[in-house]
Phi, psi and omega in degrees: 000134181290157185308311177302313177303319179292319176302314182293320177296320179290317181291319177297315178298315183294320181301316186288322182289317185292324178297322180294314175297317175296327181299322175267014179059037177262138181305136188289342177296323175300324182293328179288321175298324176285331165303311173305322182291318180295326184259008188272175187277359182260356180242149175297160180104181182295145181229150182250163179286104182292338179294320179292318182292319178295318179298321175285333191289330187299325180292335172304307182295327176301313184283334177293312185294328174301311179294324173303312176307324176300333184261000177238078180294169178302307180305322179295318177300319185290327179287329179267014191294329180290318176289318181288316180275308182293308183291317184297316176290320172298329179292311181295314185289315183292316179298321176295316181295305178311304183292331179289318178298313180293325181284324179293318175288344169283354177111356175283149171305150185293324168310315179295313179308314185297318179296321178300315181291328176291317184295310179299333184282350184271145177235153192268109178288337176302308190286315180303305183297315183294318180287326176294321178299316181294329185260002175076020183244025181294335178259006176289168188290316180289337179292306182292323183292318181293321183292319175303312180296315179298319177301317181295340175296340178298321177292322178284351173285346187288316174305317182296322181294334176281310186289314181311310179295328175287340178285327179286336182271349178056048175275167181282163183304312179306319181286323176296319179297317180296312179294323180297315183290323180296321182289316176300322175297319182295325180297316179300310179302314181299317181296315183296318180295308181298310185287325182290307179297326184293318182293330179271334187249333199284316183300308181291328174299318177286330175301318177300313186290320181290345177298326184281352179048045184238112180298329180294312178304312183299317182297318174300321183291317180299312180298316182300310184297317181297316181287327180290322179291324181291318180297322180295312176296325177298319181297331177278356180098003175265178182274156176300319184302321182295320171299316178302323185290323181288326178295323179299313176308316177295306178300340180288348182267350187262169175288354184264005188301310190284323181286329175296314182296321177295326183292318186278342189301315180298320180295319180299318189287315177298322180282330172299322178296320174294330171305308176295327178298319181300320173300313183299332179283347175286342186283129180249098185297337182293333181272356181299312180304330180278334190235007191300320182292318172301313181301308177302314176302316177297320175298315182300314178304309182307313187283309180305311186293318187286322178298311185294320182293313188291318178307312181296320182291315182293325178295320182295343178276357176100003176286147180296163191291315184305309175298320177296318180290321176301317179299317180297321180297322183293318178275011180286341181289145172289172188231163185291330178289339173299319177299318175301315181299321186289324181291319184293319177298323178291319180294328182280352185078018179284320176249153176273169179296321177295313173304318180297310177297323174298313176301313180305313181297321181290320178294316181295323175301321174291332175287323180288320179283331189303319179304328179281330172288329175289317180299325185246025183302326179294307175298318180298314177297325174298319178293316183287338186250358186298320176253019184231020181296134180287161187297334182259357184302317183226026180299118177077006182249349180278148177295143177255152181304321180301324182280333185254349184292338179271353178302128181207129185055044177261171171255127178262124181252122184253109179102107191249046172285210183294318185287320175295330177291319174300313179300312181306309182299322179295315175303318182291320181297323181277352182073027181266124175295139183206164181213141181244152179230140173209153179266006180255102180307330180292314174299316184304308182299317180292320178290323176289327176295338177278354183082019180268151186278067185242134187226162178269132184174164184234126181286355177286345183262127182300316184298321173303309184297325178287328183292324182267015174075043179299338181282344180252354188290151176266331184200147174235142181234120176259106192253358184270176186267344190286101183296313185299318178289329180296313179293319177299319178294323177297320176296324181286318181301305184294341176290324186268321182223084190298329190254003178299135174293139180231120173255138186233140174265136174218161188283325187211186185277355186292337183254005187296320185287324179294318179295317177297318178299332181282344179126008180289136170296312182211144176240131183248103171289130180291328183295318180295314175296318174301319175302313188293321175301311181298310181300322175298322181286331176292314179296319175303311179294334179278358175097010175282139178304150181298322187290321183290316179300313182296324179288326177291315178300320176303315183297323178291321179293322180300333177292336184249313186271131177293315180309319182290344177266341182280082178233140171287155193305316184291348181263003185269112180288335180249126185284344172262020186285358184114162185266349184280138183202175176262147175218113176278148175210145180264122180279118179294153181293338187271357182306139182286356184256009173299129183088357181268136172301151179302322180296335182263010178282146181284073196271337172054055177087006175255145177247161179259112184279323176202167176224124179253117183228115180049047172084357174263120174267129187238112173291134179038066183304158175301129179298337181278355178300136175271138180288139180233160179293138183074010164305147173248119176258131175260105191261151182230125178172188176284157194301316180295314182293316179305315178302322179293312185291323177300308182305312185296314185288336182273355188276000000 
């Protein structure tokens, strides 16, 4: 088949499969695996050249690590040095050792058992970061920790690359130690060259390039820098991807970070798809009947061992049990560098073809299961840790009934990071009672020491919500970045208190609809507010009067936030602020609509913002609620339509 025909076949099949998978909300990485299986050499029908696909797919990993590096600057890596270096090394070493012992006791030769342990110890940064991005958890605490640890595994793969060929050659321990030491020295030199040269040269070089204001030259420069850094580390015996990661770290500290990321993203996404297609082409369905039980057992061992070990390692660093368990679920997946180690072992004659297919199948099965583990890491971790919390995770940090029983008309803040603390400080200044929850014992201890009403707890638990007085709360503010946890918390809140207002923070607009569907009264995207602040400051610097700037910003907010538009007429400061407003009305007992569900009322473009019945105010009332005499309806809409609806309902 000619090259163009192969390209068209791959692209056409990928488009069809990915559209079908997205329609049913199945992770796209599994769709690419299916494309590779369908077009691979082991299945009937048309086949493409797998060597060409796999050669190109390596650049997908290079660009992925480059973009990850943009979000892990050197100061952040320094702050995470104990987790990345200590925990990353411990995870790889302990997983390799434990799996090797299990495989050796099962009857495999110790050299083969070592390869099994080395393959199982790797985790896929590609799968983890891609799925976290789809779930909006890439900036969560467990997300950043999991990605950092998986990236570090690239460095730990270097000793395996040195040792495994030596096992096949049956050389002495002294020769292995010499080669290993030389390889680690080259790794240090490569890292020093990329980071040192990058910090001195990249910023002025990009300043020089941007002076020409050419998007074409900028794109070429980004591609050149990422691949050059990969070439340098590859020259020293490391992977291409590790060099790209280092270059991304350097550029992540510059003002060009966001433009670089936007430039590289199209190349990364397409080539990552090819990476998964290349993995799918390695699957041989004919070998499955003979080894399926060993493959399944291997996948179970791989995931259970890594979940348990990572959770234990992260727990020992002082992280709470829930976050540690989430991190363990992220790293349960097998990794692409495991395939590289397996290929080296097969070429060196350390493992046979049958064992090689079994290991390949186990890692692939973990990759297939991993997206679902990552997607539901919150509920799974909550289930696993609900009855297994250590005695000191929240000792003395949980709210007691004596402290919360007197709370009335208070605000509940879920997540006491920077945003939550700002909200809490404002409420304290205004004398508004509030209580905060967080799942990080370190934050809770510091806040409690400072005398702030912050406690250890998860809003996804009904018992905790009842303990902090959800039935008496005036407002709930979810201020953390974990979208999955926010959705779970919203469902728990709505199950106990359907009508309490809940405001949710999110990073961008991508999860607004999901959060509103889960029960959020209002969602505040950080990107929208940041854009409005920058635009406002721009207008001020251009000489626009402050009053006019404030009206423009309010008008923009009103276009997005429903609450910002819902003002009573007398509260509208600017007479030119628009015709939409709130209008309360009392339903007379003689109205002909008494007993009619709210959904059946002739509202004609007017919405019901709230219903007040015998002093109980219900925000966004249930459409099936039947209207009763003396109910107060708070209507929202344009002035003329409001008057028409009020007259109709009062008749």
